[in-house]
N, C-alpha and C positions, 0 to 999 in steps of 0.2 A: 472459557477464557474471559476473565473479567477484571477490570481495574478496581483497586481498593485503596483507601487512604493509608499512607505509611504509618507504621506503629512499631516501636521497639518493644520486643517481648522478652520475657525472662529467658536466659540462655544457660546452657551448660558450658563451662569453661573448656577451651582447647588451647593449652599453653605449652610452649616449647622452651627448654633451657639447653643451650649448647655451650660447649667449652672444651678446652684441652684437658687431659688427664690431670687430676689434682687441683683443679680450679674450684671444685665444690658443687658439682651438678646435683649429686644425690642429696646432700644435706640441705641445699637451697630448696630443692623440690619438697623435701619433708617439712621444712619450716613453713613454706608457703601453704602446703596442704593442711597443716595443723591450724593455721590461721583461718582457713576456710571452714573447718569442722569443729575445732575446739574439742576434738575427741579422737585420740590416736586409733581407737578400735574401728573407726570409720575410714581409715586410710589403708590402702594396699599397694605394695610395690611388686610389680612384675620384674624380677631381677635377672638380668642376663649377664651381670658383671661379676660372676663368681662369688655370689652372696655378699657383695660389698655393702648392700643396704643394711645387713645385720650388724655392721660395725657401728651403726648409729642407734642401736637398740636402747642405749642409755637415754635417748630423747623421750621414748615412750613405747608402749606396746602396740605398735602398728603391725599390720599383717604383711607377710612376705610370700610370694609365689615364685620359687626358683625355676627359671626356664633354662633348660640345657639344650645343646644342639640335637637335632637340626633346627635352625632358626627360620623355619618356613613361615610365610604369612599366615597359614592356617593355624599354626600352633600359637601364634600371637593372638589371633582371633578367639581361639578357644580359651586362652588365659583371661582375656577381657570378659568373656561370657561367664567364666567362673566367678569373677569379681562382681559382676552384675547380679548373679543369682544369690550371692552372699550379701546383697544390699549395701555394698561399699559406696561411700559418697565420693571419694576422690581416689582415682587410680593413677599411680605413677608408673610409667613404662620406662624402665632404666636398663638398657636404652633401646631406641629404635634402630640404632646403627646396625645391629646384628641382623635385623630383618632384611637389610639391603646388602650388607657387605660382610656378613658372618658366615660361619659354617652352615651350609644348607640354606643360606639366604638367597635373595633374588639374583645377585650377580653369579653366584655359583650354579644356581639352577639354570640360568641362561647359558653358562659355559658348558654344562653337561649336555645341553640340548644341541650343542654345536657352535655356539657363539656367533651365529649369523644374525643379521638384522631381522630377518623374518621370524626368528625364534622368539623375539620379544612378544609376538602375538599370543604366545602361551604363557609368558611370565607376567606381562603388564596387567592382565585382568586379575591375577592372584594378588599382586601388590595393591591394586586399586580396591580390592575387597577388604584388605587390611586398613587402608585409609578410610574407607566408608564405615568400617566398624568403629573407628575412633570418632568420626564425625557424627555418627548416629547413636552413639552410646548414651544411655540414661545417666551415666556417671560424669562428673567432672574429670577430665583427663589431662595429666601433665606428662609430657614426653621429655626425655633427655636424649641428646645426641653428641657424639664425639666430634671434634673439629680437627682438621689437619691444615698444615701450612701449604699454601699454593705457591708454586714457583713458575717463572717463565724464563726461557732461554732466548736471548736476543744478541745481536751484534752491535757493538758500540761504533763510534765514528771511525775508529781505526780498523774495523773489521774483525776485532777479537770477540769471541763468544763471551757473553756476560749473563750470569744468573741473577734474576731479579725477583725479590719476594713480593708477591701480590697481596698477601693477607691470609686469612684463614677461611676455610669452607666446611660446612657441615657434611659429615659422612652419612648421607642418605640420599634418596633420589631427589634431584633438583626440582624445586617447586613446592616441596612440602611446607615451607614457611608460609606460603600463600593461603593454606588451609586453616591457619591458626588464628585465634583471637589475639594472642600476644606471643611474641618470640623474644626471649631474653638471651643475650650473648654474654657469657662470663669472659672478662677481658684479662684477668691476671690471677695470680695465686692468692691475692687478698680478697677474693670472692666478689669483686666489684662487677656489676652488670650494667648493661645498657640495652635499651629496647631497639631492635631492628625492625619490628613490626608491632603495631599497637592500635587495635580498633577501638579501644576504650578511651584513648586520649589522656590516660592517667600518667603515662611514662615517656611518651615519645618526646624527643628533643629536650629531655630533662637531664640533669647531671647524673653521672654514674652513682650507684648506691649498692648496698648490701641487702639481699633478700632476707626478710625475717617474717615472723607470724603476722605482723601488722600489714605487710604487703598482701598476704592472703585475705585478710579481713577487708581491705580496701577493694580488692578485685571481686570478692563475693558480693559486697554491697552493689557494685556495678552490675553484676550478673542478675541480681534480684530486683533491680530497679525498674524493670520493664513490666509490661502487662503479664499476669499469670493466669492460670486456668480458673482460679477462684474469681478473679475479676470478670473473666468471660462468663462464668456461670451466673454471676450477679446481674450482668447486663442482659443475659437471656431471660432471666426470671423477671426482669423489669419491663420486658416487651408487652405492649398492650394490644397489638394487632399483628396480623400475619405478614403484612408488608415489612414492618420493622424487623420481624423475626427472620424474614428471608434475607434482608440486608446483612444481618449478623451471621447468618448461615454462610453466606458468600465471603464475609470478612474473615471468619475463622476457619477457612477451608482446610488449613494444615492440622487443625485439631478436631475435625469432624467425628472421627472414630471415638475420641475421648468424650466428646460433648453430645454424642448421638442421643443418649438417654435424656439429657437436659432439654435438647431441642424438641424431642417428642413430647415430653411432659408439658412444656410450655405451649406447644401447638395444641395439645388436647385441652389445656386450660383455656386458651384464647377461643378455641372453637366452641367449647361448652358455654363460656360467658357470652359470646356473640349469639348463640342459639337461645339462651335464656333471655337476653335483651330483646331479641326479635319476637319471641313468644310473648314477653311482657308488653311490648309496644302494640302487638296485634290485639292482645286482650284489652288494653286500654282504649285503643281506637274503635274496637268493635263493641264496646259496652254501651248499654242503653241506660240513661239516667232519667228517672221519673221525678217530676217536680209536683209537689202537692199544691 
């Protein structure tokens, strides 16, 4: 356990787009993904929406993985793994709603176990494994989610029951938004979005807008603006003593496996150089100079 200076590193995007049916979730996700890749072949859609993504095949030749019931967390995890093995850059999960509230999804699994509170002990770890797969993936990931209108029933001053519209809510497990880098909410049929969560600072408290390819390019620039592995390797190679190398070793703790070879090579180089310097100094100090 050791403190280190804060440093923003390059990240993989975790972005959510939610909205009611017909508001443009799939097309918005595709345009954003293309802005990040500039190559339709590097985009894959995990489609749970009855092949709706294929309706936008006129945009470009992106990849589609049709996912049918049962919508278990494990099948979503497997689909993401297929995309990773295919070296896809941006994975669009359209949509995550089915993993929670679809046929074979978490709510149905819980119900079949008996629907008791204690039954969540068997369901929650499976759902968390799905979330972890999204967060740990080597791909940029865009998720879409359906939204539903929330109502509340209350009594007015006269005692009559009154139905009150509270707004809309994503159909997935509560709290998913907190895991994301950015969460966009589509607010109408004109495809206008606003940011309900934004760690980049690019969109929060800004006017509503329509997602396009330029949105993806702007987000990619932010993702790539931090320190990357090559920067780390250059710093390791520039170390001239073991103390500085140890500082970097602790600083890049999360990348140790990826940088293990670099650290070993530089340690060997420093050790060799120090040995040569020590040998040379000993030779110089121990030499006898004759004067004529």
